[in-house]
Each structure stands twice: as C-alpha cells, then as structure tokens.
C-alpha positions in Angstrom: 8.5 -9.2 -28.0 5.6 -6.7 -27.4 4.4 -8.7 -24.3 7.9 -8.7 -22.8 8.3 -5.0 -23.2 4.8 -4.4 -21.7 5.6 -6.7 -18.7 8.9 -5.0 -18.1 7.3 -1.5 -18.4 4.6 -2.4 -15.9 7.1 -3.9 -13.5 9.3 -0.8 -13.7 6.2 1.5 -13.1 5.1 -0.7 -10.2 8.5 -0.3 -8.5 8.6 3.5 -9.2 5.2 4.0 -7.6 6.1 1.7 -4.7 9.4 3.6 -4.1 7.6 7.0 -4.3 5.0 5.8 -1.8 7.8 4.8 0.6 9.1 8.3 0.3 5.8 9.8 1.5 5.5 11.0 5.1 3.2 8.8 7.2 0.5 11.6 6.9 0.7 11.4 3.1 0.6 7.6 3.2 -2.4 7.7 5.5 -4.2 10.1 3.1 -3.4 7.8 0.2 -4.6 4.7 2.2 -7.8 6.5 3.3 -8.5 7.3 -0.4 -7.9 3.8 -1.5 -10.1 2.3 1.2 -12.9 4.7 0.5 -12.8 4.0 -3.3 -12.4 0.2 -2.9 -14.8 -0.2 0.0 -12.4 -2.9 1.2 -12.8 -4.0 4.8 -9.6 -3.3 6.7 -9.1 -6.9 7.8 -9.3 -8.1 4.2 -6.7 -5.6 2.8 -4.2 -8.0 1.2 -1.0 -6.0 1.5 1.7 -8.5 2.3 2.3 -9.6 -1.3 1.8 -6.3 -3.2 5.5 -5.2 -3.1 7.0 -5.4 -6.5 9.2 -8.4 -7.2 12.1 -6.0 -7.8 11.9 -4.5 -4.3 14.8 -4.9 -1.9 14.2 -6.6 1.4 14.7 -3.3 3.3 12.0 -1.7 1.1 9.6 -4.5 1.8 10.2 -4.2 5.6 9.7 -0.5 5.5 6.5 -0.9 3.5 5.1 -3.5 5.9 6.1 -1.4 9.0 4.5 1.8 7.6 1.4 0.1 6.4 0.9 -2.0 9.6 1.3 1.2 11.6 -1.3 3.0 9.5 -3.7 0.0 9.7 -3.3 0.0 13.5 -4.0 3.7 13.6 -7.1 3.3 11.5 -8.4 0.6 13.8 -7.7 2.7 16.8 -9.4 5.7 15.2 -12.5 3.6 14.6 -12.6 1.8 18.0 -11.1 -1.4 16.8 -13.3 -1.9 13.8 -12.8 0.0 10.6 -15.4 0.4 7.9 -14.6 2.6 4.8 -18.0 4.2 5.2 -17.2 5.4 8.7 
C-alpha cells in the first residue's frame, strides 16, 4: 500500500505543478524554460516535451501546454538565429 500512496502522491504533485505552470504568463514560462535549459544543458531540438503532461491532464490542458511551449521554443530559436544552445 505504501507504493500506491507514493505513486498517487507523485501523480497529484505532477498535475499540480503542471497546472501552476499553465497559469504562468508567457514571460514566466519563458524564464522557467530558460532556467531548465541552462541547468540541463539540453539542446533545444532534443527537448522531449510532448509526453510530459501528467496522465490526469485534460485534453485542453495538454493543448494549451503544447501551444505555449512550442511558442516559447520558436521564440528561443528566433532569438538565437535558428539554432539554440543553452550556453549561448
């Protein structure tokens, strides 16, 4: 039963954090994304974001997440002349 409670708690936390991020302004989302990319050193084209929405997310939440994140990724690519590197 401990594992079930842990899984449920993690799923609930994931959805809460996901929902909070969706409530951020695009500027706040961009700052959060910039921080993540700098910390992870992940190349922009390898950011695996399509499947990170929580399983409990509604379709409209998934669509908003993808729209916001794809907008931010396009902005980062534009800011960096089509190629983005976290070190830049």
